[in-house]
N, C-alpha and C positions, 0 to 999 in steps of 0.2 A: 190259221189266220186266213180270213177271206180276202180275196183280191178287191172286192167291193164291199165296204161296210155300210149298212143302212144308216140314214140320218133320220132319227125320229124325234130328237130333242135338241134344240139349239139355244145357246145363251148369247144374247146380244148386248153389248155395253160399249158405247162409242162416244168419244168426244166430238169427232168430226161426223156429223150426221148426214152428210151428202150421200145419197144413194141408199141409205139404210131402209127407208120405207119400201122402196122397190124390191130389194132383195128379200126383205121380210115377207112381203106379199107373195112372192114366188114360193118361198119356203112353206108358208101357211097353206097355200093352194095345194101343196103336196103332203098335207097332213103332218107337217112338222110342228111340234109344240114349241112355242116361243117363251123363253124366260128372259127377263131384262131387269135393268137397274134404273133408278132415278129418272133423269131427263130422257134417256132413251125409251123407257117404257111409256112415258108421257107422250113422246112424239109418235110412237107406234099406236097407242090408243087413239090419239087424235086422228090417225089415218084409218081408224075403224078396225084395227086388228085386235084379236084377243091375245092378251099377254099376261103371263104370270110373273109377279114380282119375285125377285131373288129372296127378299125377306120372308115371303110365304114359303119358299123352298127350305130356307135355313131355320125358319121359326125363330129368327133373331132380327131385330130391327136394324136399319141403317143408323149409324150414330157417329158422333164426333165429327160433325160437318161433312159426312160422307167418307171420312177416312176408313171407316170400317163398314163394309157391306158384302164383299165377296170372299173375304178371308175366313172361310168356314169349311169344315170337313165335307158338308153336303155339296159344296161346289167343287172343291179340289178332289174329293173322292170320286165324284162323277166324271171328272176329267182324267184322273190318273189310274183308275181301276183297269186292270187287264181283264178283258172280257172272257178270255178262255182260261182264267185262273180260278179254280173252285174256291180257294180261300178268299180271294178278292170278292167273288160273287156272294159268298156267305156274309162277308163284312158289310157289303152293300145292303143285303137283306136285313141283317141285324140292326143296322143303324138308319134304315130308311133313306138310303142314298140312291138316287136315280142317276142313270148314266147320262152324260152330256156328250153328244156325238159331233156337235159342231159349235165352235166358239168364234164369234165375230167381235173383235175388240180393236179399237185404236186408242191411243193414250192421251193424257192431259197434254196440252200444247206447251211443253216446257220451253223449247227453243224459241217459239214465237213470243212467249211471255218475256223471256230475257231480251229478245230483240226489240220489244216494245218499250224498253226502258223501265220496266216495272221494278219495284223495290225488292229488297232481299226477301221479305216475308212472303210476298206474292209469288216469287220465283220458287221458294221452297214448297208452298202449297200446291204448285203445279208439277211437283214431282209425283208421278203416278206410282203407286205401290201395288194395289190389287190387280191392275191391268197386266203389268209385266209378270206377276206371279202366276196368273191364269194362263197367259200366253206360253210361258215356259213349261208349265205343267202339261198343257194340251200338246205342245210341240214334242215334249219327251214321249208322250203316249200317242205319237202320230200314226201308229199302226191301226189305231181304233178311232182317233179323233182328228177331225179337220180343224185347222186354226187359220182364220183369215184376219190379217192385219192391214191390208191395203184395199181400199175401195175399188181399185182397178181390177181386183180379182172377183168381185161380187158376181159379175155376169157369168164367168166360167163355172164358178162353184154352183150357182143356182141352176145353170143349164145341165150340169152333171147330175144334180139331185133330181131334176125333172125327168131326165132321160133314163137314169139307172136306179133311182130311188136311194142313192147313196153316193159315196165318193170312192174313187179308185186309189190304190196305194200310191201310184205315181203322183196323183194330185196332192195327196196328203204329205208325201215326202217333200214335194216342191214348196208347199205352203209352210211346212215346218222349218225348212232351211231359211225361207224368207223371214219367218217370225223371229228366229234366233238372231239373224242379221239386224233386224229392226230393233230388238231389245238391246243388242250390243251397241248400236249407234246411239240409242237413247241414253244408256248408261254412260257412254263416252262423253256425250254433251254435258251431262250433269257433273261428271268427274272434272272435266275441263273448266266448267263454270266455278266449281268450288276452288280449284287451283287459282283461278283469276281473282276470286274474292280474297284469297289469302296472299296474293302477290307471289305465288309459286311459279317460277319460270320453268324449272326442270323437275317435275315430280318423279317419284321413285318408279312409277309406271306411267306410260303415256299411251293413249289410244287415238286413232283417227278413224273417221268414217266418211263414206261418200256414197252418193246415189248414182247409179248408172244412167247416163244421159243417152249414150249411143255406142254401139260397137263400131269401130273404125275399120276401114277397108284393110289396113295393115299398119304396122308400127313404123319405126324409122326406115325399115327396109321391107320389101314385099314378103319376105319369108317370116316376118315377125307379126304376131297378133297384137292387137291393141284395142283399148276402149277408153272412152272419156267419162269420168265421174265428176260430179259436182259435190263440193264439200259444204259444210255449214258456214264456212268463212265466206262472207258476202263481198269480199274485196272486189271492187269494180275492175273489169278487165275482160280478157278473152273468154273466160269461162262463163261470165254473166251477161255478155253482150248479146244483142239480138242480131241474127243474121238475116238481112233483108233481101239478099240476092246471092246468086252464085252456086257453084258446086258444093258438095259436102266438104267440110273441113277435114283435113288429114291430121295425123299425129304431128307431123313436122309443121303443118300450118299453125296448129294450136300452140306448139312450143315456140315457134318463131314470133307469132303474133303476141304472145305473152311477153316475150323479151322486148318487142318493139314498144308495147304500150307502157311497160314499166319504165323504159327509158324516157319516153316522151313526158311521163308524169313528173320527171325531175324539174321540168320547166314551168309547171303550173299551167294556168290558162290565160294569164294576163297578156302575154305577147305571143303572136303566132309562131308555132314551132312544128317542124316536120322531121321525122326520122325514117330512114329507109334501112331495113334489116335484111340480111341474108345469112342463113344458117346460124341464127341466134346472135350474130355480131352486127353492129351497125356498119354500113358502108357509106353512110352520109347522114349528117344531122345539121340542122340550121334553125336559128331564130331570126326573124325579120319583121318588117312592118306589116306584111301581109302574107297570106298563105302561099299564093303562087310564087312569090319571091323566095320564100323559105324552101319551097319544093325545088325550085331551080338550083338554089345554092347547095341543097343536100344532094341532089342528083349529080351535080357537077363534080362532087368529091370522088365518085367512083362509078361512072355511068355503065361500065361493063358489068360490075357486080350487081347493080341495081336491077338488071334484067331478071325478071322472075322473083323479085323481092317482095317484102311486106312494107307497106306504107302506114305509118302511125301519125296521127294529127291530133293536136291538143285542143282544137276548136272545131266549130261546126264546118263541115266541108262545104265550100262554095262552088258555084258553077265554074269559075275560072280555074280553080284547082282541079276539079273533076276533069276538065278538058285536058289538062296536062297529064293527069294520071292515066287516062285511057290511051294516050299516045305511046305508052311504054307497056310491055307485057308485065303485069303485076299479078301476084297470086292473091293477096289479101289487102284490104284497106280497113283500118279501124280508127274510129273517131268518136267523140261524145255524141255527135249528131250530124245531120246533113240537110242542106236545103232540098226542097222538092225538085228544083231544076237540076241540082247536082246529081240527085238519084236518077233522074231521067237520062243524064249523060252517061253515068256509070253503067246503066242498064244496057248500053250498046255493046258492052262486053259481058255476054251472058254468063261466062264461067268465072268472072271476077267475083270473089267473095267479099261482100261488104258487111262489116260489123259495126253496129251502133251501140255504144256502151252506156249512154245516158249519164256520163260523168267521167272523171279521171280518178284513178287510185291515188291515195295519199302517199306521197314520197316519204312522209314522216312516220308511217306505221312501223311498229317494231314487233309485229307478230312473228312467230317462228316458221322456219322453212325446213324442209326435210330432204335429205339425200340418202338413198339406199346404198349400202355396201354389203358385201357377202357376209351373212350372219348377223346383220343388224342394220342400223341406219344412224346417220348423223343428224342432229337437231341443232339449229342455231337461230338466233334472232336475225331478222331481215337487216341488210345493210342500209340503215336509214340516215346515216350521217351525211349532212350536207355542208360543205365548206363554204364559208363566206369570206369577205375581205378581212374581217377581224381575226380570222384564224391564220392568216398568212404571216410568215416571218421572212423578211428579206435577208438573204445571207450573202448576196453578191455586193460588189462595190457600187454597181449601178442599180438605182431603184427603178422598178417598172413604172411605165406610164399608166394612166387610168385606163386607156384602151387595152393595153397589155393585160392589166389585171382582169378586166371584164372577159377577155378572150381566154385567159388562163383558167378562170373559174368555170367558164363554159366547157372548155376542153377537159377539165378534171371531172366534171359531172358526166361527160360522155364516157371517159375512161373507166368510170365505175361500172359501166355496162358492156365493156369490151373484155373478151376472154384474155386472161393473163398469159404471157406478159403483154401488157397493153401500152401502146404509144399512140397518142392522138395529136395531130397538128391541127391548129385552128386559126382562123383569121376573120375578123369582122363578123363574129357570131356564127361562123360556119366551119364545119370540118373540112380540111383540105388534104388530109392524108391520115389513114388509120392502119396501124400494124397490130394484128391480133393473134393470140394463141401460140406464140413462138416460145421455144425453150430458152432462147437468149434474148435479152432486152436489146442488144445490139442489132440482132436480126430484125426485131420488130421496128426499130428505128429506120433501118435501111429499107424494109418493105414499105413502110408508110411513105418514105420519101420517094421511092420508085413509083408507087401508085400516084403520087402527086404529079410526077413528071408525065406519066401516062395520061392523067386527067387533063393536064395542061394541053397536051397534043390534041386530045379529043375535043376540047372546047376552043382550040385555036389560039391559046394564050402564048405569048412569046417568051415566058419564063415559067419555071415550076411554081405551082400554087403555094408552095411552102415559103417562098420568098417573103420575108416580113411577117411571118406567122409566129405563133407561140407553140410550145410543145408541152404536153402533159404526160407524165409517166405514173402508172397506177401504184408502183412501188419505187423504192430508191434505186438510183443508178449505182450498181456495185463497183463499177469502174467508170472512168471518164470516157471510155470509147463510145458508149451509146449517146452520151451528151454531145460529143464531138461530131458524131454522124448527123445529129440534128442541126448542129451549127453549120456543117457543110451544106445542109439542105436549105439554109437561109433563115433559121429561126432567130428571133431577137430576145425571147424570154422563155424561161423554163419554170414549170411548176411540178414539184415532186414531194413525196412525203419526207425525205431525208431519213437519217438514222443508220446510214452505212458506216462501217469502220473506216471507209475511205472518203467520207464526206469532204474532208479538207482538200483532198486531191481533186474531187469533182468541182468544188467551189472555185479552186484555183484555175481549173480549166475553163470554167464559165467566165471568170474575170479576164483571163487571157484572151478569150474570144469576144469580149465586150458584151456578154449576155447579162440580162437581169435574171436572177433566180430566186424563187421563194420556196420555202418548206411549208408543208401543211401539218406535219406530224400525224397524219392519218393515211393509212394504206387502204386501197380498194381492190384487193385480189378478187378475181371472179373465175372459179374453176368449173 
């Protein structure tokens, strides 16, 4: 086997014709014979190139609306033949099969067709058959054949042919690996679409694909490697947002920003809302009549943790809000959009990463999310359940007031995005204490209350911020102690799923403390 195999004959058949004329011109200038199909051959002839039709090679016409054109031994034999195998060479001679040394193919735009909202029939017609077959054949025979599936590789391939008269084995191996990854992703998209058409949530086999966006400096810690991949899921958020300023995003930045934007999406865009996230947990969330007030209220919940945090906003960033953000060290700001003046203010902090997402993700989406474990992964639907007033059942003697109900619904939505065990205190549309990720719900209650005391001292309040607040628990109180800790902190109402074998004891404790308590019947664990 030669380290460099000559390229004398190339087959070009592309759906995306960007750059195809340029690379074909460079190949032709190096005496490479061009073979092509349908629209590609027309485009190359229009550019003044001499092209031989595939049908002239196969002695068989394209037919069935183009479904049959390259599925022929004179194509696949030219791609698959081992050049140093005498039997293969004899078969080529006996059946008039010429070798194909370079294949340039990209596929029918199946995913784009689906995204356009096309009907079932059009989607099926955009499932490419001949293209993947040729790609896989050429990639299998990569010791002798170069296969190009990405226009980004045109220049390198043409340059190597110009300089060496052929392709190196290193180039062909790299192109083959890329080709198989591409056909795998293509088949994955088709398989997933078929499952969606049939309403299959958990198929017997499931596949995922992603395209490398960038290699990150490191992972969660400096000794770990990491990279960011974009998937075909166009859900609006950290992965799809435009970065308009600041340093490159890190693994932790992307992870935390995703958590922040998913949380803020819970409140839609109707009323201004701000969330501040640290290590994927909220340290402050608020809804208010304007963004600066929402930011102040969110920041007040835990000003210590907000340092170096992620700020997520559900509306266009205004200049007054930007002024407040730059006064505190912040890693990332993400919002649907920003005013020009706001961007000018944010630019005073050169390292601050500003992401504009052009919208909010839908909190009602029920797509699947994945969690890897040793030897496999877990797949589940997104937690898209949103509790409303109609879902509440009052179990205490005292009924909650309208304001308590509003605050309880707000707190329960925030608790959905806090690592379990989660306890959230809220008052007047703002969090005033958050306890996250504890093994004991009692500890979460105590931590949230202690943080509220610290926050009160920081803002000069004469009493803990939890006085007169409500408390939300992401799961039931297994004992009355967690609820009593909240009562000691000054809460007046409690929202929790219920369902404990000791519910009666917990309800009795709430009644004795004069608290209003509602059950949701829905748990929001987040691990």
